[in-house]
N, C-alpha and C positions, 0 to 999 in steps of 0.2 A: 382861220381853221386846219393850220397847223397842232392848235392844242387839241380840236378835237381829234384828229387823225391817231394823235398820241393816245390817244382818250381809249378809241377804239382800237388801238393795237396792243393797249395793253390788257383790256376785256379779253382781247382773243386769247392773249399769251394765258393768262389767269383759266380760260375755258381749257383750251386747249393741253395745256401741261398739267392742271391739277388731276385731272384722272390718270394721267402717266403713274407723278408721283403717289396720289394713294395707290393706285394696283403695285406698284415695283416697292413699293410700303409694305404691302400685304401681304409680297413675294418674301421680303426679307426678316420679316418677322416668323413664318411659318419654317422660315429651312433656317435659321439661327440657333444654333444648341445653345447656345450660352442664356438664351433669353428664358426669363420667370415667369412667363405667363403662355399658358397654354391656349390654342387656338383651334377651333373646332376644321374636323377637314372635309370643306364645303366647295371646293374649287370647282365641282360642276357648275357651279352656278356663275363662274367666271371667267373671262377671256384675257388673255393675254398676250405678248406676241409681236407681228406684225400684222394682223389682224382688228381691224376697226372695229371700237364701240362708241355707241351714245354714250357723253357724260352724264347724261343725267339719271339715265340708266344704272350708270357705275357707283354713281353717289348714292342715287335709294338704293340701291345693294350695301352699299358698305354702311350706309348708317342703322338700314334694319340690321344687321350683323352685328353690329356695336350695341345696340339697344337690347338685342335678345341675352337674356342670360347665359354664359357660358357652361358649357356642360362638359364633364367628366371623360376626358379621351379614351378612346380605345386605343390601346397599343397595334401600328401600323408597320410594317415590315417593308422594304421598299426594294425589288429586286431590279440593280438598274440596266436597263438595256435601250440606254441612248446613246450609246457609241457609235452608231449610224446615222443619227439624225442630230441637228442644231437645234431642234425645237417640239416644245412639251406641248400638248393638247387635254384639258382636261375632259374635252368628247368626242368622242367618235367620227365625227362628220368632219373633221379638220382634214381628213384624210393621214393622220399619222395614228401609230399602234402604242398603243396606251400603257403604261408599266404595270407590271401585275401587282396585285397587292395581295398580302395577307393579314388578317390579322389575330393576335396573339392577345390573350386576355394580360392583365396588368396584375403584379401583386400589388403594388402603391404606385396610385397612379402623381405623385406628384415628386416619383423618384424619374420618370420618363417624361421625354418630349414627341411631341411628333416630329414626325421628319416628313412633311406634306413636301412633293415637289422637290425631293432631294437628287434626284435624275438630273432635272436640270440644273441646278447648283455645280453637279459634279460633270456633266455632261459638254458645258461652259456655254458662253451666252453667242449667238449670231453678232456680226460683225458690222453688220446693219442699224442694229438698234445701242449704239454707245451710249444714247443717254440713257435709256434703261436700266445699262451695266452699272454707269457712274452712278444713277441716284439708286441703287443698288446696294452697290459698295458701301455707300457709304450711311445707309440707313441704320445700319447695327447699333450704334453707340445711342442713338436718339430713338427709336421706333421704341423701348421698354419705358421712358418717362410720359410718351405720348399715350400708349394705349393704357396704365394706371391713370391718368387724368382722365383721359374720356371712360374708364369704367367705374371712376368715382362718381362723377357729372356728368349725364349727358349733354352732348354741345348738337348745336346743330349745323346744320350741312357747310356755312357761310363760315363758323367759327375754326369747322375741323380743314377749310381751305388756307386757312389764314395760317392755322397752326401747322399745316404743314408747310406751308410755303417756307416759315421761318426755319424750320427743321433741315430744309434743301440745301438750305444756303451752306449748313455745317456739313451735311455728308459726303463732301472729298474728301476729310480727312483721312479717312480709313479705308481708304484704297489698298495699299499695301497689306494689311492687315488682311484683308479679305483674297488677293491676289497668293497671298502666300499659303493660306488655306486651300483655296481652287489646287494650287500645286500639288500640296500633299494627299488631295481627295484623290486627284487623279493618278498618283503614283500607286496609291494603294486599292484602287476598281480590278474588280473582281467581276466578273460573268453575273451570280449571283451574290451579291453581298447584303448581310444584315446587319443594319444598323442598332450597337448597343451604347446606353446613356454611359457617359463617363462618371456618373455619380452611382451608377448602380451596383446594391450590394451584391457580394458574392454567397453564394448558399454555402451554408456550414458545410455540407459535405465535400465542395471543393477546398473549403480553407482544410478541412481534415485530411485529403488526398495529401495535401502539400506537407502534412508531417512524415519524416519517413522514418518506415520502423527498420530498424536494423536486423533482424532477422524473416521481414517478407519472404526471400528467395527461400530461406531454410526451410519454412513452415510450405511453400509452395512445392517443393521438391519431396518432404514427407507426406503431405498428402498424396501427391501422384506416388509413390512408394504402396501406401494403402490401396487405392485405388487401383494397382497392378495385382496386387496381392489378391482383390478381391475378384479380378478378372480373371484369374489362374483358377479360380476353383470354382465356375462356372462353367457346366457342361457344354453348352455351344462356343463357348470360346477353346474349350480341350479338344474339341473335335476338329479344330484346326490346328494341324499340327505348324506349317509353316508361321502364323502367326506366335504360336507358342513360344518358339525357338526366339522370333525378333521379341517380345516381350520378357521373356527372362533377362536375356541379351541388355535391353536399357535396364531394368532391374536393378544387374550389377554394375552397370555405371552408374547410375544415381545412386547407389548404397557408395561405392568407390568416392564419388563426387563429395557426399555427405561428410563421411569419417566419422569425425569427432565435432563437428564443426557446429556452434550454437550462435552464428550473428553470420550475416550474407560477407563482411571480410574475413572469415575465417574461409572460405569458397574459393575454389581456385578459377582462374581468369574463362574458362571452357564452361564452366556450369549453367550459364543461358543456352548454351547450345543443348548439352545434356537434356536439360526442360525443354526446351523445343521439341526437342529428337523424342522424347518420351511423349509429351503432348500428340503429336502428330499420331505416336502409337494408340495412343490411348482411344483418339480419335476413331480410328480404325475397327477398336473393337467395341464403339459404340455402334458402327455401321452391322455388325456382324451380331451384336445382341437383339433379340426380339422380344424380351420380357421383363421388366422392372422388377418384376418380384422376385427374379431368383438372387439380384444384386443384392435387395431389403434383408432379405434369410439372409445369406452370406455378412454382410454388416451387423446383422446382430448376431450370428456366430461369435463374430470377429470380436463386439462387446460383452457378452456372456463370457468369449475365454480372456478379454483381458481382465477382467472384474475378479475373474481367479484369480489368475496371475499374482496381482495384486492385492488381494490379500493372502497369499502364499509370502509374498515379500514383507509386507508388514509384518505377520507371523514371526518369517525369519530376525527383522530387524529386531521388534520387540525383542527377541530371545536372544541375538547378539548383544543388545543394548545389557540384558540382566547379566548375561556371561563378563560383559565389561567391569560391570560396575563390583561387582564382588571377586574377581581376579586382582591378585596382587601385582602389579609391576613388579618387575625385577630390582630396578632399584630400591623400591620399598621393600623387597623382600631381603634384598644386598645389606642395608641399612642395621636391621636392628640385630641381626650376624657379627657384625663388623663391633656396634656399640656393645655386645653381651661379651663380646670375645677381651675389648679390653677394659670391662668394666671388671671380670674375674681376677686379671691380672692385679688388681689394685687390691691392697692391704686393707684390713676392715675397716682403719680410721681416714681414710681416703675415699670410702662410701659413703661416709655420713655428709647432711648438709648442713650449713648454716643456720643459725635464726628458731631453732625448732620448739624452743619458748614459745613462739608468739601463736604455736597453732592450734592452740585454746582460747588464744584472747577475743572473748566476744565485742569487745571494742574496734577492732581492725575490720576492714573488706575482704571476707572472705568466699572462693569460687569453689566448686565445686568441677569436676572435669573427668568426665567416665569413656576412654577410650584405649584401644589397642592399636593405635595408630602413631608415630613418633614425630615423624613431622606435620601432623596435624595438630598434636596434642604443641611441638613448639610454636606453631604461627598463634594459636589462642594465646599462650602467655607472653611471647613475645611483644604480638598487637595490644596486649590488655596495660602493657608495661609502658610500651612504645608512649601511649596515650593518655598514661594514669599524670598526675599533676603530682602526688606522693605517693612513687614506688613504694615505698618503706613501710607506708598501710597496707599492700596489699599482701595477701596468702592463699596460694593454691592448695587445692586437695587432686590431687591425680589420683584416680585408681584404673585399674590396667590387671590383667591376667598373669598368669604366673610365668609365660611365653618371653611374655615382652617386659616385664617388671625390670630384667637386668638392665634392658636397652633405652627406657626411657629413665633411668636414674643416672645412665650413664652419659648421656646427654647434657643433661640438666646440670650433672656436675665438670663437665668438659666447656659450654656454654653456660653460666651461673644468669639468672635477669635479674642483674644488677643489686639494688636493696630489697627485693622482694622474697619471699618467704614461699619454699616447695617442701611439697611431702608428695611423694609414691608411695602406693599401697597396692596389693592386689589381692583381690577377692580371699582368695581362699585364709587369709587372715582374719575377715570376721566370720568368727567359730559359730557366732549365734546363728547365722544364715545357711539352714539347712534346711532337708526337703518338711521334716517335722514341724519348721516355725513359718514356712514359705511355702506356699501350696502352686505359686510360681515355677518355683523349682521343680519341685516335682512335676510337674506337666514339662518343662523342659526337656526334661530327662527322662520321660515316657516312649515306648514305643511307637501309641498313635500319632504322637507328635511329632515325632520324627517321618514317620510317613507321610502325615500329613506336609510337611515343608518339601519333603525329596522324595518321593513316591517317583517312580517312573512308566508306571503304568496307569494311565490316564485316559477317560475317554475322551474324544474326542470336543467334546461341550466343552470341559473343565482344565485341559490342559493352555489354552491361553492365559485364563486366571488364576492358575496356579505356579507360572512363572513368576510373577512377583513376589513370590513366598520362598523361593527357595533362594536366599538367603541366609548366612550364617547371622548376622545381627540377630532375626527373629528368634533364633534360638540360646543366643547370648544370655547369661544373666547382665551384662553388663548395660543393656538395654533396658531393665527393669530396678536399676542399683535406686535411680529418680524418687522410686517409693517408701525405699528406705533413708532417707535420707536424717532422720533425728536421730536411728541409732548407731548411724557412720560417725556424727556429730555431739554425741549427747552434750557437749558443753558450752555450744555455741545455740544461740537465739536467730542470725536472720542469715541465710546464704543463698549467692548467685547462682544457678544450673546453668553452664556452658556449655552446648553440642560442641564436640570436636570439628563440626564444620561450618565454623564463625570466624569471622573476622570484628574485632575490637576496631572502632574507629573515631572513637571519643571515651572522654572518661567517664567510669561509670561508678563513681562514688554517688551521686545523685540518688541512685536504684533504694541506696540505703534509707535515702530520705522520705521516702513514699510514706506516706501513711495508710496504712492496709485495710482500717477502719473492719477487723475481724477476721477479715478474708485470708485463707493459707497463700494461698498464690497469684501473685500479678504476672500476666501476661499481656500481650496484644490477641485484640480478636481478630478472627479471619473470616468474619461472612460476609466481606465484601462482595463474593460470588458464593452463587448458590452452591457448588459442591463444598463449602465447606460449613455446614450444617448439619446438627445431628444425626438427622436419617440419612447422610452420606458416608455416615462409620456405622451406626448401628441396626442392629434387626429389628424395627417397629413392628414389625407380624408375629415378633413375639411378646407374649402379652406382660410380661416384665417388665420387659423397656418399655411398650405403651403406655404402663399406667404410671412412670415414676419418673416419665421423661419427655420434655416436650421437642417435638421429632424439627420444628424449626429455630430451636434456639439455637446461639450464634457459637460456634467453635474459636477454640484457641489454638495458641502453637506453643510447642517447645521449642528450646534452640536458645532461647537468653528468659529466667525464669526469673523471679524473686519469692523466695519462700520464707515465711515465718514458720520459722520451728516451733517455737514457745505456742502459738496458735497451733500448730499442726498436732502437739501432742495434748495439748488440752479436749481437740474434735476428736482426740484417736482417729486420724485419718490414714494411719496402716492396716487397722481391723476394715475401714469399709474397702479399701481395695484389695485385702485378702477376701470380703465375701463376695464382692463381683468374679474374682476369678474362680471362687469356688463354683459361680453359678456357670460360668460359661467353661466347665471339664469339656464339651462336648460342643464348645465352637458357636454354639448357639445362637449366641447376642454378638460376637463381634467376628472375626475369623482371623485379624492379625497388627502385629506393634501393639506399642505403648501409647499410644495416643487416645486412642477408644477406651483402655479404661483408665485414663487420664480424667476422658472428659464426666464421664460416670463418678469419680471418684471425687473431683473436682466442683462436680455440679454445685450450683452456688456460691459455690466457696473460691469466688475465681475472682481479682479485680483487673477490669480491664486500663490498660497503660497506653501511655502516648505511643501513636505509631512510630514516632520518626527512633525509638530507643530501638525498633527490629525491624529490617525487611529481609522481606523473604522471598526465596523465588530463583536465585543465582543458581539454581543445580539445575533449572530445566526449564527455564522460562530467557529466551533473548530477548527479550521484550522490555524488562521492566525499566523503568524509566529512569534515566540517567539523573536526574535531580532529585529522586530517593532514595539512590545508592549517594549518593554524597551527603545527603543531610543524616542519612541512618547511622545509628550510634552504634548498632551490630547488624552486619550483613551476615546472609545466614546461606550458606549453598545447601540448602534441602533438595532431593532429588540425588537423581543416578549420576549425574552429569559432575562430579566431583571433581575439584581444582588440581586436585595432584594424580587425575587419572588422563588421558589421553582422551576421552571422548569429553574431558572438559568444554563449558564456553569457552571460547576463547578470550571474546573480549571482558570476562571477567577476572580470569585468572592473574592478571597485573594485580588486582587487591589482596590477593593471598600472595602472592610470590614476592611482595616486596620485602614482608617478614623475616624470608631465610636470606643467609649466606649462599648462596652457590658456589664461594670460593674456597668455603670449607672443607678439608683437603677428604674428608671421609665421603662428603656431598661428590664430588669431583671423582673418586677412587668407586661410588656406585654408579656413575654414571647420571645424576640425576639433574637434569638441566632446566630451567623455567618452561 
């Protein structure tokens, strides 16, 4: 009899306790944020708490739910209104007010967990249900494994009861964790709380806001100034004198606050107060305005005015840049005067250079440098000798004008370039170079050419273009002597031509080993950019140019060139140059400079050499690749920003200045500094 009683009691316990375990497991599943299974919100089909339910109905409901396919959840946000109640019911007939529910679309369903019945967890459980509390607290760690197995292989109701019974024996081990979480949730409880999953991704817009902008407030203040000035120009605003006075006062305050600030850190501490005050004043203006079209018209007028001011400033900047490029600094004006004075104080024997017998030796390395700049010429010679493997084999032929002849000779007499040979000449020594022989010399001295380069009465359409023409170098024969190399050096076979705005960084003896293959000019090509092709230098609307040349032909650069003088004489290149100069007497083929006639004269006669020999752009481009500069044998400061001028690009000046001794007494006396 005792055994039967025990069996009946055991069955009774299983029958009564298993529904409680199953429904409290269900509660734990849907409220656990760390669960990896998403459960559909079907609480309206279940009852729990103090109300009684039939075990058969409950087990049948759970079995039906577990066998149904799992649907993607809808994001649900629950507002916690359970402060005044200890129980939550899923149906209105329990006599309790159900929590308000709002449905929100989810971007990724796997990033969200359903928070069903969260109000019950946050609001606390009733003291009359210790069994449900204990089972709920212990269910979190085991419910995941149970649901996974059940989803993979549906079980019968009896099997579910056995598994749940086993799990319930372990559940009380995690009570402390749930108690801690419950206390945290109660401490953070608000009347209307929106639960956000812990691992929900933050939108990119929120991430960008977290990055501080160093001038955000400065921009705000400037925008307010623009709006305020617009308001002052609108009729409906001007008709309100009180508001106009207030707005002008705010404008002055903002202008004083901004000052020269470019970052928020430069602003005064009261800048935020001024910003808020201006915002309030502008808000008053918004109430006064009755039509947005007037604001749009005013803004368009301001944009047009700003564009016009920008055009004027650009023109002024261009003019000042051209002016600075052709202006001689005081130091460079002082230097040749001091050197000339010392030169003429020497006797004739002291004015001579050594090693003059090497000047016509074709077996040596000869350089041609045509310049009227003492310092620039000194840097070219010093940099070449400093990087030469055998300086004694290098000969420099310098040609200048009569004005700077004594100064350049005195510089190299006082600062001899080691074992290298120096020759200094001036143009007037070349008696063969006259107007009857050279058409360019005749043109440069003509009144029409001088007017073209330096006339002051221009139409507005041509004034900008002619600014770049007003440079003395375009009227100097020094700029065209490169076309007379065979006449200047009748006994030489090969010459390397160097501009006075280059710096040599490597030994150049390899240039004399280049096989010219019948070409006259060895130079680097510059057609990597579209503006270095023939059509950018020549007038292809002229039929003579269009007939004889390809507009897409690749250009090349002066600055460092290898000239085969024997081949030059053989092909009579000087005569070709004279022909094109005579054809351009009215400047219809090209406008200025020595490069366009060079492109015509050496067309199909130029040998491209490796680019590492010659790097361009240091006189106008601050973005030249540092690796290219370091690798180049010659770097060229072509452009207006020469390294000896104040407008020179600062990061490139060190390559040039390191070949000058600024402690030299004459340089110090003339206040020439790096």
